[in-house]
Each structure stands twice: as structure tokens, then as C-alpha cells.
N, C-alpha and C positions, 0 to 999 in steps of 0.2 A: 180784859185790859191788857194793853203790852206798853212795853218803852219803845221810844222811837227817838232818831234824831231827826228835826227838819232841818235840811240845808238848802237854803234858800239863796240862789244866785241873783244878783242884781246889777244894774247898770244900763247904759244908754240901748234904747230898743235895736241900735244898728249892730250891738254886740250878741246878740240874740244867737247867730249862727257860731259864732266863736265859742260861745259858752255850751253850746249842744256838740259842738264836735270836739270839744275839749273832754265830756264824757260820753267817750267812743268805747267800741267794744271792748278793747283791751282794759281800759279802767272799769266797766262793768265786770269784766270777769275777775280783776283785783278785789272789788268791793263785794263780791260774792263771796270772797274768803273772808270776810271780817269776821272775827271770834264771835260765837254766839248768835249770828244773824240767822233769821228765821224768814224775811221776806225784803224785798226790795222793791219800792216805787219809785218810778220815775214820772212827774207831773210836769206837761208843756201847756202854756198858754193857749185856750181856745179862742184865737181871736175874733172869729167870724159867728154871728147869728145867735149868741145868746143874749136873754133879753130879761133884765129883772127890773119891774117899774119902778122900784125905790133905791136901786144903787147902779152906778155907771162907772165903776173906778178905775182909772187907768194907771199905767206905770206899774204894774205889777210885776213880779219875778220872773226874771228870761227861762227859768228852769228851776224846779223844787225836785231834790230826792230824798228818799225815807227810807233809811236803812229801819229794820223793825228787829229787836232783839229779845232773846228768850228771856233773860235775867236782866235785873237792873244793873248787875255788878259787871257785866260784858261791856257798858259804855266806856269804862276806863281803859280797857284792851283795844276797843275798836279807835279811841282817839288816835293814839300813835300813828296808827295807820292812815287815818283820814288827814292827818295834821300834813305829812309829807306830802300827800297828794294836793292837798288844798293850797300848798304853797306856789304852786305850779300854774294858778290859774292864768287866762289870758290878762294882759294889761288892760284895766279899766273896769275888770269884772270883780263885783265885790260878793262877798258871801256872809250870811248869819247862821250861825248853828244853835239849835235849841233842844235841850231835851225834854220831852213830853212823854206823857202818859196819855193813851189813847184809849178809850171806851167805846164800845158800840153798842146802840140801843136798836131794840127790835122794831120794825116798822108796823103798821095798821096790819091786823090779820094775823101777824106771826107771834109766836111765844118767846123766842129766844132770836137773835140777829141771825140774818142768812150770811153766807160766805160773801167776802168782799170782791165782787167780780164788775160790777158796772164800770164802764169804761169813763164816762164824764163825770167831774167831780165840781162841786160849788166850794171854794175853800174861803172861809171865814174867819178874821182873826180879830180878837177885841183887844186894844192896846191901851195899858197904862197912861193916865192915873186914874183911877176910880177913888172915890172918897172913901168906901168900905170895901175891899177886894173880895172877901169872904160873904159880905151880904150880897154882891153882885154877882159870884158864881154860884150861891145857893138859892138865889132868885134863876138864874138863867137854867141851872140844872131842873129846877121845879117846873119850870113852865116852858122852855123851848125843845128839847128833844122829844118831846110827846106830841107837840102840835107839828113840828116838822114831819114826824112818822106816818102825819094824815096826809100829806102831800101825794097827790097823785100820780102815779108811777115812780114811786120813789124805792130806791132799792136799798140803799143804807144810809145811817145816821151815826155820825162818830161826834164825839166832845174831846177835844187835846187840852190838858192839865198841865202847866210848867212843872217840870221838878228838878231838883239839884242834879246835874250832870258834867263830867269834867269835858270841856269844850276845848278843840284844838286852839293853839295858840294864835293872836292875830285875829281871830274871827270874832265878829261882834254878834250879839245874843240878843233876841228879840225880847221885845217888851211887854209880852202877852200878858192879860189877865186870861183869858181863856181862848181855845179855839174850836172852830166846829166846821164838819164837812158833811156834805150829802152828797149823794152818788145817785146817777140816772143812766139808764144805758145809750140816752143820746141826747143831744142839745135840743131836741124836737120836744122830747118826754120833759126836760127841763124846763122849757118855755110853757108847754101845758100848765107844769104846777105852779110856776110864779103868776100865771092868769087865774089861777082859782081862788076861792075864797078864802081858802087856807093862808094864802101868802098876805093877805091882809089881818087876818087874826095873829099872824108872827111879827107885822108891824105894829098892832097894838100892845102887843108883849115886849116889843123894842121901846116903846116909847115908856113904857110901866118901870123899866129897869132901874134899879138904884144908881143913882148919879155916877156918871163918868166921863171924862172929858178929853180922853185918848180917841183916837181914830178908829174906826170900823173897818175892815177893808174887808172886799168881797170880790173873788178872781174867778171865772170861768177857766177851766183846764181838764186837760186830755190826760187821763193816766194810765200808764203800762205797767204791769206787775213782770220785773225782769225776774225775779229770784222769789221762791215761794209758793 
């Protein structure tokens, strides 16, 4: 498990290029020097070709940057550096910063999680409110990762658990109950997985979750590891 910041940039789709240009090579080099950084990933929308028969969410993040830290206490030192940079975002681009604990799960046929190498991620988040968050999380962890691990051609399964972390001033914080991410080598592999019987089994789990009334969001994204 690892501690990460999820830094999600939002705004009108016409601002996508501005957000991506803002996170340029110079800024990447600066963020690579964040105290305690162990990895840095950037996620960009995969706008073409991904298909999930049960979800077709739109208006996802323009960009997501995910710094990973060696220890929980390094969040505080990183916050001040991020705060200065995030104050210079292009007009109209918003940002939400959330502290999360990331846990990896082994996929079928493996005894431990493989290295996180696959380039396509399906980024899923469950938002508040829920009648009983603890019951929702317990049910989710007991049923979902193990079934996701059986999807054809899957490479990685992760869950994200909100944690207390210092957040840069003037940044929103996402209202997550829990997050999930599955990784594949390609969109074609993802589409093969979503057409399998396992996807219907996952939908049955979803329908049996303890009651929650917040949205669940599902965004196909291409991931690039910049550090680590």
C-alpha cells in the first residue's frame, strides 16, 4: 500500500489543452523533486474507443496527476510546494486534491500484485453519501477486487481509501467513499474484459452494495509514469 495525492483538474473540455500545457516538462521536473516522492503518474482521458456496457460517463477530469509518497508524513512537506504551483492554473481550470491510500490486489493466477506497468486505466470513484460508509467499504472490499481480478487480460487491480492529508489552500477535496482502478495493456483488452461474463458478475455486486445515493464515476484514461 502507498499514500498518494489525487490531483484532478476540471473544467470545460475546451480547456483540456491549456491544462495539459500547464503541466509541462518544467513543472514535471519540479514535481519530481517533491519530498518523499516515490512515483509520479499522469492520466489523460482516453476519449476514443473504450466501451463499458453499463457506464458511459462524460465530463471527466481534464487531467489527473498522482504523486505517490514513501511515508504518510511527507504529504505535509509536499503541500507547500504544490500550493504555489496550483495557484497558477489557467483561468477556468479547477482542481481537487485528495489524500488516498492505494492498495494493490493480485490478479487471477498471481500470488502477489504485479508491477504497475499497463498503460490503460479505468478510473472509478464512489462518492458520498452512503447510509453506512463502513458497511459499504467492507462489502466492496469483500466482493469487488477479487472479481475484478478475474477479468480477461487484466494487469492490475487497485482500491483507493480516503485518508486525512494536508491539502493545498483553495483546493477542493473530493467526497469519495472509495475508489477503484483497473489497468489493461490496451483499450482493446479493456473492451474484451467488459464484454465478458465477469462484467455481469460485477454488475450484480454493484446492485447488492449497501445503499448509497452519491454518484459513481467511471472514466477511461491513459496513464504515463513520469517518475518511479
